[in-house]
Structure formats: C-alpha cells, structure tokens
C-alpha positions as CSV (number, residue, x, y, z in Angstrom):
1,M,0.0,0.0,0.0
2,L,1.2,3.6,-0.6
3,T,0.9,6.6,1.6
4,Q,-1.5,9.3,0.4
5,E,1.5,11.5,-0.4
6,E,3.1,8.8,-2.6
7,N,-0.3,8.2,-4.2
8,E,-0.7,11.9,-5.1
9,L,2.8,12.0,-6.4
10,M,2.2,9.0,-8.7
11,C,-1.2,10.0,-10.0
12,R,-1.2,13.8,-10.5
13,I,0.1,14.7,-14.0
14,G,-0.7,18.3,-14.6
15,P,1.8,21.0,-15.6
16,G,4.4,21.5,-12.8
17,T,3.6,18.3,-11.0
18,M,6.4,15.9,-10.2
19,M,4.9,13.0,-12.3
20,G,3.7,15.3,-14.9
21,T,7.1,16.7,-15.5
22,Y,8.5,13.3,-15.8
23,L,6.0,11.9,-18.2
24,R,6.6,15.0,-20.4
25,R,10.1,13.8,-21.1
26,F,8.6,11.0,-23.3
27,W,7.1,11.0,-26.8
28,F,3.6,9.5,-26.6
29,P,0.5,8.9,-28.9
30,A,-1.8,12.0,-28.9
31,M,-4.4,10.8,-31.5
32,M,-4.9,8.6,-34.4
33,S,-3.7,9.9,-37.8
34,E,-7.2,9.1,-39.3
35,E,-8.7,11.8,-37.0
36,L,-7.2,14.3,-39.3
37,P,-7.8,12.8,-42.6
38,E,-6.6,15.3,-45.1
39,P,-4.8,18.7,-45.3
40,D,-6.8,21.7,-44.2
41,C,-9.5,19.4,-42.7
42,P,-11.5,20.6,-39.6
43,P,-9.4,20.9,-36.4
44,I,-10.2,18.6,-33.5
45,R,-10.0,19.0,-29.7
46,V,-7.4,17.1,-27.8
47,K,-7.1,16.8,-24.1
48,L,-3.7,15.6,-23.1
49,M,-1.9,15.6,-19.8
50,G,-4.5,17.9,-18.3
51,E,-4.1,20.5,-21.1
52,D,-6.8,21.6,-23.5
53,L,-5.3,21.5,-27.0
54,I,-6.4,21.8,-30.7
55,A,-4.9,19.6,-33.4
56,F,-5.0,20.4,-37.2
57,R,-3.4,19.1,-40.4
58,D,-2.0,22.1,-42.4
59,T,-1.8,22.5,-46.1
60,N,1.5,20.7,-46.2
61,G,-0.1,17.7,-44.4
62,D,1.9,18.4,-41.2
63,V,0.1,18.3,-37.8
64,G,0.0,21.1,-35.3
65,L,-0.8,20.7,-31.6
66,L,-1.6,24.0,-30.1
67,D,-3.2,25.5,-27.0
68,N,-6.9,25.5,-27.4
69,N,-7.1,29.2,-26.6
70,C,-6.1,32.1,-28.9
71,P,-3.5,34.3,-27.0
72,H,-5.5,37.5,-28.0
73,R,-8.6,37.2,-26.0
74,R,-8.7,33.5,-25.3
75,A,-11.3,32.4,-27.9
76,S,-11.2,28.7,-28.8
77,L,-9.3,27.8,-31.9
78,F,-11.6,24.8,-32.4
79,F,-13.7,27.2,-34.3
80,G,-10.8,28.4,-36.3
81,R,-10.3,28.3,-40.1
82,N,-7.7,25.8,-41.2
83,E,-6.3,27.4,-44.3
84,E,-3.0,28.1,-46.1
85,C,-0.6,26.5,-43.5
86,G,-2.2,27.8,-40.4
87,I,-5.2,27.8,-38.1
88,R,-7.0,31.2,-38.1
89,C,-9.1,32.4,-35.1
90,V,-12.4,33.5,-36.3
91,Y,-12.7,36.2,-33.6
92,H,-10.2,38.7,-34.9
93,G,-8.4,36.7,-37.6
94,W,-5.1,36.0,-35.8
95,K,-3.4,33.1,-37.5
96,F,-0.8,30.5,-36.2
97,D,1.3,28.0,-37.9
98,I,2.2,24.5,-36.6
99,N,5.1,26.0,-34.6
100,G,2.9,28.4,-32.7
101,D,4.1,31.5,-34.5
102,C,1.6,34.2,-35.3
103,V,1.9,34.6,-39.1
104,D,-0.9,37.0,-39.7
105,M,-2.7,39.7,-37.6
106,P,-5.2,41.4,-39.8
107,S,-6.8,43.2,-36.9
108,E,-3.7,45.3,-36.5
109,P,-2.3,48.1,-38.8
110,A,-0.2,46.9,-41.7
111,E,2.9,48.6,-40.4
112,S,2.6,46.9,-36.9
113,N,5.1,44.2,-35.9
114,F,3.0,43.0,-33.0
115,K,2.6,39.6,-34.6
116,D,6.2,39.0,-34.4
117,K,6.0,39.2,-30.6
118,V,3.1,36.8,-30.2
119,K,3.4,33.1,-29.9
120,I,0.9,30.4,-28.8
121,T,2.0,27.1,-27.0
122,A,2.7,24.5,-29.7
123,Y,4.1,21.0,-29.1
124,P,6.2,19.0,-31.6
125,T,4.5,16.1,-33.3
126,Q,5.6,13.1,-35.6
127,E,3.4,10.6,-37.3
128,R,4.3,7.0,-37.1
129,S,2.3,3.8,-37.8
130,G,-1.2,5.2,-37.5
131,F,-0.7,7.6,-34.7
132,V,0.3,11.2,-34.2
133,W,2.9,11.4,-31.4
134,A,3.5,14.4,-29.3
135,Y,6.4,15.7,-27.2
136,M,5.4,18.0,-24.3
137,G,8.6,18.5,-22.4
138,P,11.5,21.1,-22.6
139,A,12.7,21.7,-26.2
140,D,16.3,21.2,-25.2
141,K,15.5,17.8,-23.8
142,M,13.6,16.4,-26.8
143,P,14.6,12.7,-27.3
144,E,14.2,10.4,-30.2
145,M,10.9,8.5,-30.7
146,P,10.6,5.1,-28.9
147,D,11.4,2.4,-31.5
148,F,8.7,-0.2,-31.2
149,E,8.8,-3.2,-33.5
150,W,5.3,-2.4,-34.9
151,M,6.5,0.8,-36.3
152,H,8.5,-1.2,-38.9
153,V,5.9,-3.7,-40.2
154,P,3.7,-3.1,-43.3
155,E,0.3,-1.4,-42.7
156,E,-1.6,-4.5,-43.5
157,N,0.3,-6.4,-40.7
158,R,-1.1,-4.1,-38.0
159,G,-4.3,-2.7,-36.5
160,F,-4.9,0.0,-34.0
161,A,-7.7,1.7,-31.9
162,K,-8.3,4.4,-29.2
163,F,-10.7,4.9,-26.5
164,I,-11.0,6.4,-23.0
165,Y,-10.9,4.8,-19.6
166,E,-12.6,7.1,-17.0
167,S,-9.7,6.6,-14.5
168,N,-6.2,7.7,-13.7
169,F,-3.5,6.3,-16.0
170,V,-1.8,4.2,-13.2
171,Q,-5.0,2.2,-12.4
172,A,-5.1,1.3,-16.2
173,V,-1.5,0.2,-16.3
174,E,-2.0,-1.9,-13.0
175,G,-4.9,-3.7,-14.5
176,E,-2.8,-4.6,-17.5
177,I,0.0,-6.2,-15.6
178,D,-2.1,-7.9,-13.2
179,T,-2.6,-11.2,-15.1
180,V,-4.2,-13.2,-12.3
181,H,-7.5,-11.4,-12.9
182,A,-7.9,-13.1,-16.3
183,S,-8.7,-16.5,-14.7
184,F,-11.5,-14.8,-12.8
185,L,-12.9,-11.7,-14.6
186,H,-12.6,-13.0,-18.2
187,S,-13.6,-16.6,-17.5
188,N,-16.7,-18.6,-18.4
189,L,-18.8,-20.8,-16.1
190,D,-17.3,-23.8,-17.4
191,A,-15.4,-25.9,-14.8
192,Q,-12.8,-26.8,-17.6
193,T,-12.3,-23.1,-18.5
194,I,-11.9,-22.0,-14.9
195,A,-9.8,-24.8,-13.5
196,G,-9.0,-27.2,-16.4
197,A,-5.8,-28.6,-17.9
198,A,-3.2,-26.1,-19.1
199,T,-4.1,-26.7,-22.7
200,T,-6.0,-25.0,-25.4
201,S,-9.7,-25.8,-26.0
202,G,-11.8,-24.1,-28.6
203,G,-9.1,-21.5,-29.1
204,R,-9.3,-20.6,-25.3
205,F,-6.4,-21.4,-22.9
206,M,-7.1,-23.3,-19.8
207,Y,-5.5,-22.9,-16.3
208,N,-4.8,-25.7,-13.9
209,E,-4.9,-23.1,-11.2
210,R,-6.3,-19.5,-10.9
211,W,-3.5,-18.2,-8.7
212,A,-0.1,-17.6,-10.1
213,N,3.6,-17.1,-8.8
214,F,5.1,-13.7,-10.0
215,F,8.7,-13.1,-10.8
216,V,9.8,-9.6,-11.7
217,R,13.0,-8.5,-13.4
218,E,14.0,-4.9,-13.4
219,K,15.2,-3.7,-16.7
220,D,16.5,-0.5,-18.2
221,Y,13.2,0.0,-20.0
222,G,10.9,-1.0,-17.0
223,L,9.9,-4.6,-16.0
224,L,9.9,-8.1,-17.4
225,I,7.3,-9.9,-15.5
226,G,6.8,-13.7,-15.4
227,A,3.5,-15.3,-14.0
228,R,3.9,-19.0,-13.4
229,R,1.1,-21.5,-13.1
230,P,1.2,-25.3,-12.9
231,A,0.7,-27.1,-16.2
232,D,1.6,-30.8,-16.5
233,A,3.3,-32.8,-13.9
234,D,6.7,-31.9,-15.2
235,S,6.1,-28.3,-16.4
236,Y,4.9,-24.8,-15.7
237,Y,2.7,-22.4,-17.9
238,W,4.4,-18.9,-18.1
239,R,2.7,-15.7,-19.1
240,I,5.4,-13.2,-19.8
241,S,4.6,-9.5,-19.9
242,Q,6.4,-6.2,-20.3
243,W,6.0,-2.8,-18.6
244,M,8.0,-0.1,-20.4
245,F,8.5,3.4,-19.1
246,P,6.3,5.3,-18.6
247,F,3.0,3.6,-19.5
248,Y,3.6,1.2,-22.3
249,T,2.6,-2.6,-21.8
250,M,2.7,-5.8,-23.7
251,T,0.7,-8.8,-22.6
252,P,1.0,-12.2,-24.1
253,R,-1.2,-14.4,-26.3
254,E,-1.7,-18.1,-25.5
255,P,1.2,-20.5,-26.2
256,G,1.2,-23.0,-29.1
257,N,0.5,-20.5,-31.9
258,G,4.1,-19.9,-32.8
259,E,4.5,-17.9,-36.0
260,N,0.8,-17.6,-36.3
261,S,0.4,-15.4,-33.2
262,F,0.2,-11.7,-33.2
263,V,1.7,-9.3,-30.7
264,R,0.0,-6.5,-28.8
265,C,1.1,-3.2,-27.2
266,R,-1.1,-0.8,-25.2
267,M,-0.4,2.8,-24.4
268,W,-2.1,4.3,-21.3
269,V,-1.5,8.1,-22.0
270,P,-3.0,10.5,-19.3
271,R,-5.9,12.6,-20.7
272,D,-5.9,14.3,-17.2
273,D,-5.8,13.1,-13.6
274,D,-9.1,11.4,-13.9
275,S,-9.1,9.8,-17.4
276,T,-6.9,8.0,-19.8
277,W,-6.4,7.6,-23.5
278,V,-6.0,3.9,-24.3
279,F,-4.1,3.4,-27.6
280,L,-3.9,-0.2,-29.0
281,S,-1.5,-1.6,-31.5
282,H,-1.7,-5.2,-32.6
283,W,0.7,-6.5,-35.2
284,H,2.1,-9.5,-36.8
285,R,5.7,-9.8,-37.9
286,H,5.3,-12.0,-40.9
287,R,1.8,-11.7,-42.4
288,P,-1.2,-9.4,-42.7
289,M,-3.6,-9.4,-39.8
290,G,-6.7,-11.7,-40.1
291,E,-10.3,-11.2,-38.9
292,S,-9.7,-13.1,-35.7
293,D,-6.4,-11.1,-34.9
294,L,-8.4,-7.8,-35.2
295,R,-11.4,-8.9,-33.0
296,E,-10.3,-6.9,-30.0
297,I,-9.5,-3.8,-32.3
298,V,-12.8,-3.9,-33.9
299,S,-14.6,-4.2,-30.5
300,C,-12.6,-1.2,-29.2
301,R,-13.8,0.8,-32.1
302,N,-17.4,0.1,-31.1
303,L,-17.9,3.3,-29.2
304,E,-20.7,5.7,-28.1
305,P,-21.3,7.9,-31.2
306,G,-19.4,11.1,-30.9
307,K,-17.5,9.9,-27.8
308,W,-14.5,7.8,-27.1
309,I,-16.1,5.6,-24.4
310,G,-17.7,2.1,-24.9
311,K,-21.3,1.7,-25.3
312,A,-21.4,-0.3,-22.1
313,N,-19.9,2.3,-19.7
314,L,-19.9,3.8,-16.1
315,G,-23.1,5.6,-16.8
316,N,-25.1,2.4,-17.4
317,D,-23.3,0.0,-15.1
318,Y,-21.6,-1.5,-18.1
319,L,-24.8,-3.2,-19.2
320,I,-24.3,-6.0,-16.7
321,D,-26.5,-9.0,-17.3
322,R,-27.2,-10.9,-14.0
323,E,-28.7,-13.9,-15.8
324,M,-25.6,-14.2,-17.8
325,Q,-23.5,-13.9,-14.7
326,K,-25.5,-16.9,-13.2
327,T,-25.2,-19.2,-16.3
328,K,-22.5,-18.2,-18.7
329,T,-19.6,-15.9,-17.6
330,Y,-17.9,-15.1,-14.3
331,A,-18.7,-11.3,-14.5
332,G,-22.0,-11.1,-16.5
333,L,-20.5,-8.1,-18.5
334,P,-20.8,-7.9,-22.2
335,R,-17.9,-8.8,-24.6
336,G,-17.3,-7.7,-28.1
337,T,-17.9,-4.0,-27.3
338,G,-14.5,-2.8,-26.0
339,R,-12.8,-4.0,-22.9
340,V,-15.8,-3.7,-20.7
341,E,-14.9,-6.2,-18.0
342,D,-11.6,-4.4,-17.4
343,A,-13.3,-1.0,-17.5
344,A,-15.8,-2.0,-15.0
345,M,-13.2,-2.9,-12.4
346,I,-10.7,-0.1,-13.1
347,E,-13.2,2.8,-13.4
348,T,-15.4,1.9,-10.5
349,M,-12.5,2.1,-8.1
350,G,-12.9,5.9,-8.5
351,S,-11.0,8.0,-10.9
352,V,-8.0,8.2,-8.5
353,V,-8.1,5.3,-6.2
354,D,-7.1,5.8,-2.5
355,R,-4.3,3.1,-2.3
356,S,-3.8,3.7,1.5
357,F,-6.8,1.4,2.0
358,E,-5.4,-1.5,0.0
359,H,-4.5,-4.9,1.1
360,L,-1.9,-6.3,-1.4
361,G,-1.1,-10.0,-1.8
362,T,1.6,-12.0,-3.6
363,S,-0.2,-11.7,-7.0
364,D,0.4,-7.9,-6.8
365,T,4.2,-8.3,-7.0
366,A,4.4,-6.8,-10.4
367,I,2.1,-3.9,-9.5
368,I,4.2,-3.1,-6.4
369,A,7.4,-3.1,-8.5
370,M,5.9,-0.8,-11.2
371,R,4.9,1.7,-8.6
372,R,8.2,1.7,-7.0
373,Q,9.9,2.2,-10.4
374,L,7.6,5.0,-11.5
375,I,7.9,6.9,-8.3
376,K,11.6,6.5,-8.2
377,A,12.1,7.8,-11.7
378,A,10.0,10.8,-11.1
379,R,12.0,11.7,-7.9
380,E,15.3,11.1,-9.7
381,L,14.3,13.6,-12.4
382,E,13.5,16.2,-9.6
383,E,17.1,15.6,-8.5
384,G,18.5,16.2,-12.1
385,I,18.8,12.5,-13.3
386,E,17.2,12.3,-16.7
387,P,15.3,9.0,-17.5
388,A,17.6,6.6,-19.4
389,A,14.7,5.1,-21.5
390,V,14.2,8.5,-23.4
391,T,17.7,8.3,-24.8
392,H,17.7,4.8,-25.7
393,P,14.7,4.2,-28.3
394,E,16.0,0.6,-28.9
395,F,14.9,-0.3,-25.2
396,Y,11.4,-0.7,-26.7
397,Q,12.4,-3.4,-29.1
398,V,10.8,-6.2,-26.9
399,R,7.7,-8.4,-27.1
400,S,5.5,-10.3,-24.7
401,S,5.3,-14.2,-24.8
402,S,4.0,-17.3,-23.2
403,A,5.4,-20.8,-22.9
404,V,5.2,-24.1,-21.2
405,L,8.6,-24.9,-19.6
406,P,10.2,-27.6,-17.5
407,L,9.9,-27.3,-13.8
408,D,13.7,-26.4,-13.4
409,I,13.8,-23.6,-16.1
410,M,12.8,-20.0,-15.2
411,F,11.2,-17.9,-17.8
412,D,14.1,-15.7,-18.4
413,E,16.6,-18.7,-18.7
414,D,15.1,-20.4,-21.7
415,A,16.8,-19.4,-24.9
416,E,13.8,-19.7,-27.0
417,V,11.7,-17.6,-24.8
418,L,14.5,-14.9,-24.6
419,E,14.6,-14.9,-28.5
420,E,10.9,-14.4,-28.6
421,I,10.8,-11.5,-26.2
422,N,13.6,-9.7,-27.6
423,V,13.4,-8.3,-31.1
424,N,17.0,-7.9,-31.4
425,P,18.5,-10.6,-29.0
C-alpha cells in the first residue's frame, strides 16, 4: 500500500507536478492519424496531460498541436479556419502555424510588428504507424521516438484503436500487468475453462490453477514480468509481460500458436488526472492481420457515437446481465464492445483510487514493483537525473510471450523464450 502523499505524487500529472514533469520527457501518442484525414480538414479538440489543445493538419499535411485558446482574447481555436498552412481564429483573424508562430494579424495596422512578438503554446508532433505522437517537455531535452517493433511492419500487418478509460492512468496500467485477474474476470462458467488442464480448447487457454507465482526482473526499460502456473506434472505455464517506461505494456497471447500469433502493445496516456487515453496496436511480424487477430481492435472501435467511451460504460453499469452472470460468464459483463470487463473494475475504483486502503497480496508483486519504479524515476528527475529510456529508443524493441517450460527452467533462462521476447536478441 502507498501513503496518500506517494499516491498523489504518482497520479497527478498536470503541468508542474512531479509526475507530470517526468511523463513530459517522453514521446507518446496523442491521437490517431485518421482523425485528421486530409490537409486543411477541420481541427479537433485534444485533451492531453491535463491540457486543452487543438490539433490540425495544415496545407502541407503536417500536424500542429496548439493551445486551445487564442492568446489574444482566449477564444477557442476549435472554431478556427484551417487554411494556407495555419489555423486562423475567427474572432479577430489571428493566424498561427504548427510551430505556434503568429503569421498574420489582420486586426492590427499593416505597419505593426506586433504579430512577431506573439506566440501560442505548440508541441512538436511526429506521425508513425497510424498515430500522431506528441512531445510536451522542454525543447532542449527532446529525445528520439521510442522504437517499437510495430513501427516497422507493413500497414496490412497491424491494427490500431483508441478509447477512453474514466480513471487515472496508473490504475489502467496496473490492470494490465495484473494477469491473475484473467482467470476470474474473463472466465466462463465452465469448470474446464476456470480450472482445467493447461491446454487450449476451442481457441481458449485453460488454467490448472487460478493463482500464479510472480517473478519480476527490473530492466533499463521497465519490468519483465513472469507469471507462473502449474501445467503438466513436469512443467509450468508462463505468461510473460512487459511494462515499459512510462506507461507502455505488452501482454502475451496463449502458447502454441508460434509464428501464427500476433503481438500487442497498449499505451495508457493521461488525458487528465481522472481519465486515460488507451491506444492499442496489434501487429504480426510476418503476415497481414486476419479477422480473428483484429477482433479486439474492432470491439474497441465500437464506441458511443461522438464519444471515445464504450457503449457499455460507467453511466449504465456497463450493461451487466445478472442472468448471464449466473449461467455463462463469471462477470456477466458484455464482450465484443471494447474492454468492458476491465473498464468496469478499473473505473469503479474511483477516478483516482485511494491506495492507502489496499491490502496487497503475492499476486500484486508486479504492481508493487511498477509503482516503485515509477515513483523512483520521477523523484530522480527532480534531482536532475534524466530518464535513461528516453535516450535509448532501442529499449522498446521487446515483445511479450507465453510458454510451457520444464519445472527447473525459469522464464528468463530459456533460450527460445528470450529470443521471442527480444526483437534484437
């Protein structure tokens, strides 16, 4: 459990906060490229890291990410005219380019040089593999982009989506690296599914036991996490996950699929203290993604019209079906419409959970380690120690995996597993 002081430090991400300052040292997704489909298209609102912003694609196809409010009289640039390589405020015509420079000020006399003295907050962007990425930290500290494997596969080999969790980003990350919950929350009321042999059945992996032993390895990029369950008499089933600074995760598919299995990365970017942008990227290294590979991506695009939340959400109790809970699934929550089961657990803790009331067990080993690493990194930056991960984009060249291994082999000792989880072993 954390003290309230530690909890506040870890969760508050606005400008000037310790964690907010730390997170702003990293590049992270701000939106999907498809949200700005063409040059000079309408601008969109973007809330990111507690800041209200406007994004627009200029005449050259470049993306600008600016303060929502015009620096003149603070009118919203959402209503602005996107034209001729700039966004123009319709209140008095002030126009800004993607760098935040005022390039036209028609409300002032022609001989005035006032426009040269006015600038709006603008954040650098880059487009990569379906997302627009933003950097919101100091200009002189701007690093290279993280170099994920999925940034190098053909477009047809990947799928992506975006939605909102109505919770703080840390809760979302914790839900992802807690793999024990899968054998409860995501299970069916089928004795074999809940406590069957460690084999696949109908495409679904079975667990001998619901509990797992956790083993955590601290890495330069974050954590390598092994969750071990009994399989056959002479073997263990391992689920091997990655947490990468500051809020990237990779969780495994079931074993046995080999080259046929796709890989997934999820990015939990703070929208503000109380909500999180969830960006999903699924990819395959060697072939185009098939319909079954994209099932989760499709479901996470099944959202409330005009919103970025699922149709089953906090406002309607996630459409829980008590009859289904009695007869079919453990949770009774709908599937096929986003990550509803996870959202219901994460969001109903409260937008920022008070962790001083927790009672953590052995299954929370990875969560405890992640919190420790994150708080430590933010405090080190406060002391002038820059995060190592931002200067090493190659740190992100890893994958998740799963395997059935002999009893005497640890998950990070097996050569085949190590080759699988490291893109460049």
